[in-house]
C-alpha positions in Angstrom: -79.2 -94.6 17.9 -80.8 -97.9 17.1 -82.2 -100.1 19.9 -80.2 -98.2 22.6 -76.9 -98.4 20.7 -75.1 -95.4 19.4 -74.1 -95.4 15.7 -71.7 -92.9 14.0 -73.3 -90.8 11.4 -71.9 -90.0 8.0 -69.6 -87.0 7.7 -72.0 -84.0 7.3 -69.1 -82.1 5.4 -69.4 -84.5 2.4 -70.8 -83.0 -0.7 -74.2 -84.2 -1.6 -73.0 -85.8 -4.9 -70.2 -87.6 -3.1 -72.5 -88.9 -0.5 -75.0 -90.0 -3.0 -72.3 -91.9 -5.0 -70.9 -93.6 -1.9 -74.4 -94.6 -0.7 -75.2 -96.0 -4.1 -71.9 -98.1 -3.9 -72.8 -99.2 -0.4 -76.3 -100.4 -1.4 -75.0 -102.2 -4.5 -72.4 -104.0 -2.4 -75.1 -105.0 0.1 -77.3 -106.3 -2.8 -74.4 -108.4 -4.0 -73.9 -109.8 -0.5 -77.5 -110.9 -0.4 -77.5 -112.5 -3.9 -74.0 -114.0 -3.6 -74.9 -115.4 -0.1 -78.0 -117.0 -1.4 -76.1 -118.6 -4.3 -73.2 -119.8 -1.9 -70.5 -117.6 -3.7 -68.3 -117.0 -0.7 -65.6 -115.2 -2.8 -68.2 -112.7 -4.1 -69.5 -112.2 -0.6 -66.0 -111.5 0.8 -65.4 -109.0 -2.1 -68.7 -107.3 -1.6 -68.1 -107.0 2.2 -64.8 -105.3 1.4 -66.7 -102.8 -0.8 -69.2 -102.2 2.1 -66.2 -101.4 4.4 -64.6 -99.1 1.9 -67.8 -97.2 1.4 -68.5 -97.0 5.1 -65.1 -95.6 5.8 -65.4 -93.1 2.9 -68.7 -92.0 4.3 -67.1 -91.5 7.8 -69.3 -94.1 9.4 -66.2 -96.2 10.2 -62.5 -95.7 10.4 -60.8 -92.5 11.6 -63.2 -90.0 13.1 -64.3 -87.0 11.0 -64.9 -84.5 13.8 -62.1 -82.6 15.5 -63.6 -81.4 18.8 -62.0 -84.2 20.8 -65.3 -86.1 21.5 -64.8 -89.8 21.8 -65.9 -92.3 19.2 -68.7 -94.2 20.8 -69.8 -96.0 17.7 -71.6 -99.2 18.6 -71.6 -98.5 22.3 -74.8 -98.9 24.4 -75.9 -95.4 25.1 -76.6 -96.4 28.8 -73.0 -97.2 29.3 -71.6 -93.9 28.0 -71.5 -90.2 28.9 -74.9 -90.0 27.2 -76.5 -92.3 29.9 -78.6 -89.5 31.5 -79.8 -88.3 28.2 -80.7 -91.8 27.2 -82.5 -92.4 30.4 -84.5 -89.3 29.9 -86.0 -90.4 26.6 -89.5 -91.7 26.3 -88.9 -94.9 24.3 -92.5 -96.1 24.6 -93.6 -94.0 21.6 -92.5 -94.1 18.1 -89.8 -91.4 17.8 -89.0 -92.0 14.1 -88.0 -88.9 12.3 -90.6 -87.8 9.9 -88.0 -87.5 7.1 -87.4 -91.3 7.1 -83.8 -91.1 8.3 -82.6 -93.3 11.1 -82.3 -91.6 14.5 
């Protein structure tokens, strides 16, 4: 969850090596978006955005859901507007709740 919005996590069933390769591809594509955007290369930006999309789908963060328990895909929904509204309301958001391992929460 980021600023009250739910985000889909990567598929936990991915092998560590596969995940690392996909994350490296994602980060490289994002770097290209930044540099190509600064230089005005719209074709390179478009190609890099397609690479980001492909990496996100392969990671399971976009595209078909990777879970099979029937839970809805609430990616990008505001938590307060979902079945998690009571849980979200119970959180103490006044303190820093960042995980100590540096991962997004």
